[in-house]
ROFIFI-851453 format. One record per atom (N, C-alpha, C): residue number from 0; residue in three letters; atom name; x, y, z. Coordinates in steps of 0.2 Angstrom, whole numbers. Example, Ala and Ser with C-alpha at 12.3 -4.5 7.8 and 13.67 -1.06 7.14 Angstrom:
2
num,residuo,atomo,east,north,up
0,Ala,N,66,-28,39
0,Ala,CA,62,-22,39
0,Ala,C,66,-16,39
1,Ser,N,64,-11,35
1,Ser,CA,68,-5,36
1,Ser,C,64,0,39
//
This chain:
148
num,residuo,atomo,east,north,up
0,Met,N,-292,-384,104
0,Met,CA,-287,-389,107
0,Met,C,-280,-388,104
1,Glu,N,-275,-389,108
1,Glu,CA,-269,-389,106
1,Glu,C,-266,-396,104
2,Tyr,N,-261,-396,100
2,Tyr,CA,-258,-402,97
2,Tyr,C,-256,-407,103
3,Lys,N,-253,-404,108
3,Lys,CA,-251,-409,114
3,Lys,C,-257,-412,116
4,Glu,N,-263,-409,117
4,Glu,CA,-269,-412,119
4,Glu,C,-271,-418,115
5,Leu,N,-271,-416,108
5,Leu,CA,-273,-421,103
5,Leu,C,-269,-427,104
6,Leu,N,-262,-426,105
6,Leu,CA,-258,-432,106
6,Leu,C,-259,-436,112
7,Thr,N,-261,-433,117
7,Thr,CA,-263,-436,123
7,Thr,C,-269,-441,122
8,Val,N,-274,-438,119
8,Val,CA,-280,-442,118
8,Val,C,-279,-448,113
9,Ala,N,-275,-446,108
9,Ala,CA,-273,-452,104
9,Ala,C,-269,-457,107
10,Lys,N,-265,-456,112
10,Lys,CA,-261,-461,115
10,Lys,C,-266,-465,120
11,Met,N,-271,-461,123
11,Met,CA,-276,-465,127
11,Met,C,-280,-469,123
12,Cys,N,-282,-467,117
12,Cys,CA,-287,-471,113
12,Cys,C,-283,-476,108
13,Asn,N,-276,-477,109
13,Asn,CA,-273,-481,105
13,Asn,C,-273,-480,98
14,Tyr,N,-272,-473,96
14,Tyr,CA,-272,-471,89
14,Tyr,C,-265,-468,88
15,Ala,N,-263,-468,82
15,Ala,CA,-256,-465,80
15,Ala,C,-258,-458,77
16,Val,N,-253,-453,78
16,Val,CA,-254,-447,74
16,Val,C,-248,-446,70
17,Ile,N,-249,-445,63
17,Ile,CA,-244,-445,58
17,Ile,C,-245,-438,55
18,Lys,N,-239,-435,54
18,Lys,CA,-239,-428,51
18,Lys,C,-236,-429,44
19,Asp,N,-239,-425,39
19,Asp,CA,-235,-424,33
19,Asp,C,-236,-417,31
20,Asp,N,-235,-415,24
20,Asp,CA,-234,-408,23
20,Asp,C,-241,-405,22
21,Lys,N,-247,-408,22
21,Lys,CA,-253,-405,22
21,Lys,C,-258,-407,27
22,Phe,N,-257,-414,30
22,Phe,CA,-262,-416,34
22,Phe,C,-259,-419,41
23,Ile,N,-263,-419,46
23,Ile,CA,-262,-422,52
23,Ile,C,-267,-428,52
24,Thr,N,-264,-434,51
24,Thr,CA,-268,-440,51
24,Thr,C,-268,-444,57
25,Val,N,-274,-445,59
25,Val,CA,-275,-449,66
25,Val,C,-278,-456,64
26,Gln,N,-274,-461,65
26,Gln,CA,-277,-468,63
26,Gln,C,-276,-473,69
27,Ser,N,-281,-478,69
27,Ser,CA,-281,-483,74
27,Ser,C,-275,-487,73
28,Asn,N,-273,-490,78
28,Asn,CA,-267,-495,78
28,Asn,C,-270,-501,77
29,Glu,N,-269,-504,71
29,Glu,CA,-272,-510,69
29,Glu,C,-269,-516,73
30,Glu,N,-263,-516,75
30,Glu,CA,-260,-521,78
30,Glu,C,-264,-522,85
31,Glu,N,-266,-516,88
31,Glu,CA,-269,-516,94
31,Glu,C,-276,-521,94
32,Trp,N,-279,-521,88
32,Trp,CA,-286,-524,88
32,Trp,C,-285,-531,85
33,Gly,N,-280,-533,83
33,Gly,CA,-279,-540,80
33,Gly,C,-281,-541,73
34,Ser,N,-280,-547,71
34,Ser,CA,-281,-548,64
34,Ser,C,-288,-548,61
35,Asp,N,-293,-548,65
35,Asp,CA,-300,-547,63
35,Asp,C,-301,-540,60
36,Tyr,N,-297,-536,62
36,Tyr,CA,-297,-529,60
36,Tyr,C,-292,-528,54
37,Asn,N,-294,-529,48
37,Asn,CA,-289,-529,43
37,Asn,C,-289,-522,39
38,Ser,N,-292,-517,42
38,Ser,CA,-292,-510,40
38,Ser,C,-291,-505,46
39,Val,N,-289,-499,44
39,Val,CA,-288,-495,50
39,Val,C,-293,-489,49
40,Asn,N,-295,-486,55
40,Asn,CA,-299,-480,55
40,Asn,C,-295,-474,54
41,Thr,N,-297,-469,50
41,Thr,CA,-292,-464,48
41,Thr,C,-296,-457,49
42,Ile,N,-293,-452,52
42,Ile,CA,-296,-446,52
42,Ile,C,-290,-441,50
43,Arg,N,-292,-437,45
43,Arg,CA,-287,-433,42
43,Arg,C,-289,-426,43
44,Ile,N,-285,-421,46
44,Ile,CA,-286,-415,47
44,Ile,C,-281,-410,43
45,Leu,N,-284,-406,39
45,Leu,CA,-280,-401,35
45,Leu,C,-276,-396,40
46,Glu,N,-270,-396,40
46,Glu,CA,-266,-392,45
46,Glu,C,-267,-385,44
47,Gln,N,-268,-382,38
47,Gln,CA,-268,-375,38
47,Gln,C,-275,-372,37
48,Ile,N,-280,-376,37
48,Ile,CA,-287,-374,36
48,Ile,C,-291,-376,42
49,Pro,N,-294,-372,46
49,Pro,CA,-298,-374,52
49,Pro,C,-305,-377,49
50,Asn,N,-308,-381,53
50,Asn,CA,-315,-384,52
50,Asn,C,-315,-388,46
51,Thr,N,-309,-391,45
51,Thr,CA,-309,-396,39
51,Thr,C,-306,-403,41
52,Leu,N,-310,-408,41
52,Leu,CA,-307,-415,42
52,Leu,C,-311,-420,38
53,Phe,N,-307,-425,36
53,Phe,CA,-310,-431,32
53,Phe,C,-310,-437,37
54,Val,N,-315,-441,37
54,Val,CA,-316,-446,41
54,Val,C,-317,-453,37
55,Asp,N,-313,-458,39
55,Asp,CA,-314,-465,36
55,Asp,C,-314,-470,41
56,Ile,N,-320,-471,44
56,Ile,CA,-321,-476,50
56,Ile,C,-324,-482,47
57,Thr,N,-320,-487,46
57,Thr,CA,-323,-493,43
57,Thr,C,-324,-499,48
58,Arg,N,-321,-498,54
58,Arg,CA,-322,-503,59
58,Arg,C,-325,-500,65
59,Ser,N,-329,-504,69
59,Ser,CA,-331,-501,75
59,Ser,C,-327,-504,80
60,Ile,N,-323,-500,83
60,Ile,CA,-318,-502,88
60,Ile,C,-319,-497,94
61,Pro,N,-316,-499,100
61,Pro,CA,-317,-495,106
61,Pro,C,-313,-488,105
62,Asn,N,-315,-483,108
62,Asn,CA,-312,-477,108
62,Asn,C,-313,-473,101
63,Asn,N,-317,-475,97
63,Asn,CA,-319,-471,91
63,Asn,C,-321,-464,93
64,Leu,N,-327,-464,97
64,Leu,CA,-330,-458,98
64,Leu,C,-326,-453,102
65,Pro,N,-322,-454,107
65,Pro,CA,-317,-449,110
65,Pro,C,-312,-447,105
66,Met,N,-310,-451,101
66,Met,CA,-305,-449,96
66,Met,C,-308,-444,91
67,Leu,N,-313,-446,89
67,Leu,CA,-317,-442,84
67,Leu,C,-318,-435,87
68,Thr,N,-321,-435,93
68,Thr,CA,-323,-429,96
68,Thr,C,-316,-424,97
69,Ala,N,-311,-427,99
69,Ala,CA,-305,-423,100
69,Ala,C,-302,-421,93
70,Cys,N,-303,-425,88
70,Cys,CA,-301,-422,81
70,Cys,C,-305,-416,79
71,Ile,N,-312,-417,80
71,Ile,CA,-316,-411,79
71,Ile,C,-314,-405,82
72,Ala,N,-313,-406,89
72,Ala,CA,-311,-400,93
72,Ala,C,-304,-397,90
73,Phe,N,-300,-401,88
73,Phe,CA,-293,-399,85
73,Phe,C,-294,-395,79
74,Ala,N,-299,-398,75
74,Ala,CA,-300,-395,68
74,Ala,C,-303,-388,69
75,Glu,N,-308,-388,74
75,Glu,CA,-311,-381,75
75,Glu,C,-306,-376,78
76,Thr,N,-301,-378,80
76,Thr,CA,-296,-373,83
76,Thr,C,-292,-370,77
77,Pro,N,-292,-363,77
77,Pro,CA,-288,-359,72
77,Pro,C,-281,-362,72
78,Pro,N,-278,-363,66
78,Pro,CA,-271,-366,66
78,Pro,C,-266,-362,70
79,Asp,N,-266,-355,71
79,Asp,CA,-261,-352,75
79,Asp,C,-262,-353,82
80,Glu,N,-268,-356,85
80,Glu,CA,-269,-357,92
80,Glu,C,-268,-364,93
81,Arg,N,-266,-368,89
81,Arg,CA,-265,-376,90
81,Arg,C,-258,-377,94
82,Gly,N,-254,-372,95
82,Gly,CA,-248,-374,99
82,Gly,C,-243,-378,95
83,Met,N,-242,-378,89
83,Met,CA,-238,-382,85
83,Met,C,-231,-378,84
84,Glu,N,-226,-382,84
84,Glu,CA,-219,-379,83
84,Glu,C,-217,-379,76
85,Thr,N,-213,-374,74
85,Thr,CA,-211,-374,68
85,Thr,C,-205,-379,67
86,Arg,N,-205,-383,62
86,Arg,CA,-200,-387,60
86,Arg,C,-197,-386,54
87,Tyr,N,-191,-388,53
87,Tyr,CA,-187,-387,47
87,Tyr,C,-185,-394,44
88,Ile,N,-184,-394,37
88,Ile,CA,-182,-400,33
88,Ile,C,-177,-397,28
89,Val,N,-173,-402,26
89,Val,CA,-167,-400,22
89,Val,C,-168,-404,15
90,Pro,N,-171,-401,10
90,Pro,CA,-171,-405,4
90,Pro,C,-164,-404,1
91,Leu,N,-161,-409,-2
91,Leu,CA,-155,-409,-5
91,Leu,C,-155,-407,-12
92,Pro,N,-152,-401,-14
92,Pro,CA,-153,-399,-21
92,Pro,C,-150,-404,-26
93,Arg,N,-154,-404,-32
93,Arg,CA,-152,-408,-37
93,Arg,C,-151,-416,-36
94,Leu,N,-155,-418,-30
94,Leu,CA,-154,-425,-28
94,Leu,C,-161,-428,-28
95,Gln,N,-162,-432,-32
95,Gln,CA,-168,-436,-33
95,Gln,C,-167,-443,-33
96,Thr,N,-172,-447,-31
96,Thr,CA,-172,-454,-33
96,Thr,C,-173,-456,-40
97,Thr,N,-172,-462,-42
97,Thr,CA,-173,-464,-49
97,Thr,C,-180,-463,-51
98,Asp,N,-185,-463,-46
98,Asp,CA,-192,-462,-48
98,Asp,C,-194,-455,-47
99,Gly,N,-189,-450,-46
99,Gly,CA,-191,-443,-46
99,Gly,C,-193,-440,-39
100,Glu,N,-192,-444,-34
100,Glu,CA,-194,-441,-27
100,Glu,C,-188,-437,-25
101,Gln,N,-189,-432,-22
101,Gln,CA,-184,-427,-19
101,Gln,C,-181,-431,-13
102,Gln,N,-174,-430,-12
102,Gln,CA,-171,-433,-7
102,Gln,C,-170,-428,-1
103,Tyr,N,-169,-430,5
103,Tyr,CA,-169,-425,11
103,Tyr,C,-163,-427,15
104,Leu,N,-160,-423,18
104,Leu,CA,-155,-424,23
104,Leu,C,-158,-428,29
105,Thr,N,-155,-434,30
105,Thr,CA,-158,-439,35
105,Thr,C,-153,-441,40
106,Gln,N,-155,-442,46
106,Gln,CA,-151,-444,52
106,Gln,C,-153,-450,55
107,Lys,N,-149,-455,56
107,Lys,CA,-150,-461,60
107,Lys,C,-144,-462,65
108,Gly,N,-145,-461,71
108,Gly,CA,-140,-461,76
108,Gly,C,-135,-456,74
109,Lys,N,-129,-457,73
109,Lys,CA,-123,-452,71
109,Lys,C,-122,-452,64
110,Ser,N,-126,-456,60
110,Ser,CA,-125,-456,53
110,Ser,C,-130,-451,49
111,Trp,N,-127,-448,44
111,Trp,CA,-131,-443,40
111,Trp,C,-131,-446,33
112,Phe,N,-136,-445,29
112,Phe,CA,-137,-448,22
112,Phe,C,-143,-445,19
113,Ala,N,-144,-446,12
113,Ala,CA,-149,-444,9
113,Ala,C,-155,-449,8
114,Cys,N,-161,-447,9
114,Cys,CA,-166,-452,8
114,Cys,C,-173,-448,6
115,Arg,N,-177,-452,3
115,Arg,CA,-184,-449,1
115,Arg,C,-188,-448,8
116,Arg,N,-193,-444,7
116,Arg,CA,-197,-442,13
116,Arg,C,-199,-449,17
117,Thr,N,-198,-449,23
117,Thr,CA,-200,-455,27
117,Thr,C,-201,-452,34
118,Phe,N,-206,-456,38
118,Phe,CA,-207,-454,45
118,Phe,C,-203,-459,50
119,Asp,N,-200,-464,47
119,Asp,CA,-196,-468,51
119,Asp,C,-189,-466,53
120,Leu,N,-187,-461,50
120,Leu,CA,-180,-458,51
120,Leu,C,-181,-451,53
121,Arg,N,-176,-448,56
121,Arg,CA,-176,-441,57
121,Arg,C,-174,-437,51
122,Gln,N,-179,-432,49
122,Gln,CA,-178,-428,43
122,Gln,C,-180,-421,45
123,Thr,N,-183,-420,51
123,Thr,CA,-185,-413,53
123,Thr,C,-182,-411,59
124,Trp,N,-181,-404,60
124,Trp,CA,-178,-402,66
124,Trp,C,-181,-395,68
125,Lys,N,-181,-394,75
125,Lys,CA,-184,-388,78
125,Lys,C,-178,-383,76
126,Glu,N,-180,-376,76
126,Glu,CA,-175,-371,74
126,Glu,C,-169,-371,79
127,Glu,N,-170,-373,85
127,Glu,CA,-164,-373,90
127,Glu,C,-160,-379,89
128,His,N,-162,-384,85
128,His,CA,-158,-390,84
128,His,C,-154,-390,77
129,Leu,N,-156,-384,73
129,Leu,CA,-152,-384,66
129,Leu,C,-145,-383,67
130,Gln,N,-143,-381,73
130,Gln,CA,-135,-380,74
130,Gln,C,-132,-387,74
131,Tyr,N,-135,-392,75
131,Tyr,CA,-132,-399,75
131,Tyr,C,-132,-403,68
132,Ile,N,-135,-400,63
132,Ile,CA,-134,-403,57
132,Ile,C,-128,-401,54
133,Pro,N,-125,-405,49
133,Pro,CA,-118,-403,46
133,Pro,C,-119,-396,43
134,Glu,N,-114,-392,44
134,Glu,CA,-114,-384,42
134,Glu,C,-115,-383,35
135,Glu,N,-113,-388,31
135,Glu,CA,-113,-387,24
135,Glu,C,-121,-388,21
136,Tyr,N,-125,-391,25
136,Tyr,CA,-132,-392,23
136,Tyr,C,-137,-387,26
137,Arg,N,-135,-383,31
137,Arg,CA,-139,-378,35
137,Arg,C,-142,-373,30
138,Lys,N,-139,-371,25
138,Lys,CA,-141,-366,21
138,Lys,C,-147,-368,16
139,Tyr,N,-148,-375,16
139,Tyr,CA,-154,-378,12
139,Tyr,C,-160,-379,16
140,Ala,N,-160,-378,23
140,Ala,CA,-165,-379,27
140,Ala,C,-171,-374,26
141,Val,N,-177,-377,25
141,Val,CA,-183,-373,24
141,Val,C,-188,-375,29
142,Lys,N,-193,-370,31
142,Lys,CA,-198,-371,35
142,Lys,C,-203,-377,32
143,Leu,N,-204,-381,37
143,Leu,CA,-209,-387,35
143,Leu,C,-216,-385,36
144,Ile,N,-220,-385,31
144,Ile,CA,-227,-383,31
144,Ile,C,-231,-389,34
145,Glu,N,-230,-390,40
145,Glu,CA,-234,-396,44
145,Glu,C,-233,-394,51
146,Ile,N,-235,-399,55
146,Ile,CA,-235,-398,63
146,Ile,C,-228,-398,65
147,Lys,N,-228,-428,53
147,Lys,CA,-219,-431,53
147,Lys,C,-222,-429,61
//
């Protein structure tokens, strides 16, 4: 199963797909199910290792089975056949938060600034979009080990 197919199933089942440096996390949208559901169902798939996923389903909600089935199919697909794009991130050298977290070049609208890793703001770019980041930072771009 390709990544786009996983996203399609997740959308149909009201699940969110979250990417980080090691996992593809698929989780139920708790707002969709109301306040009675105070925890989320989470399926984590190791991005670089096929046939490995972690499941934490604490609530019985609609669409669990189709989502779990799609995640299993995705996990069984070799990583190089998942149809995922290479993305780049720009860690800013010698720039860390007071608690030691790396800061990254971040974009919101037309503004550029440093920020710790977040998925709420733009911090990754496809290769063809690297040309749009400020020239002085392009040399720091590194391939992101993920599918964010």
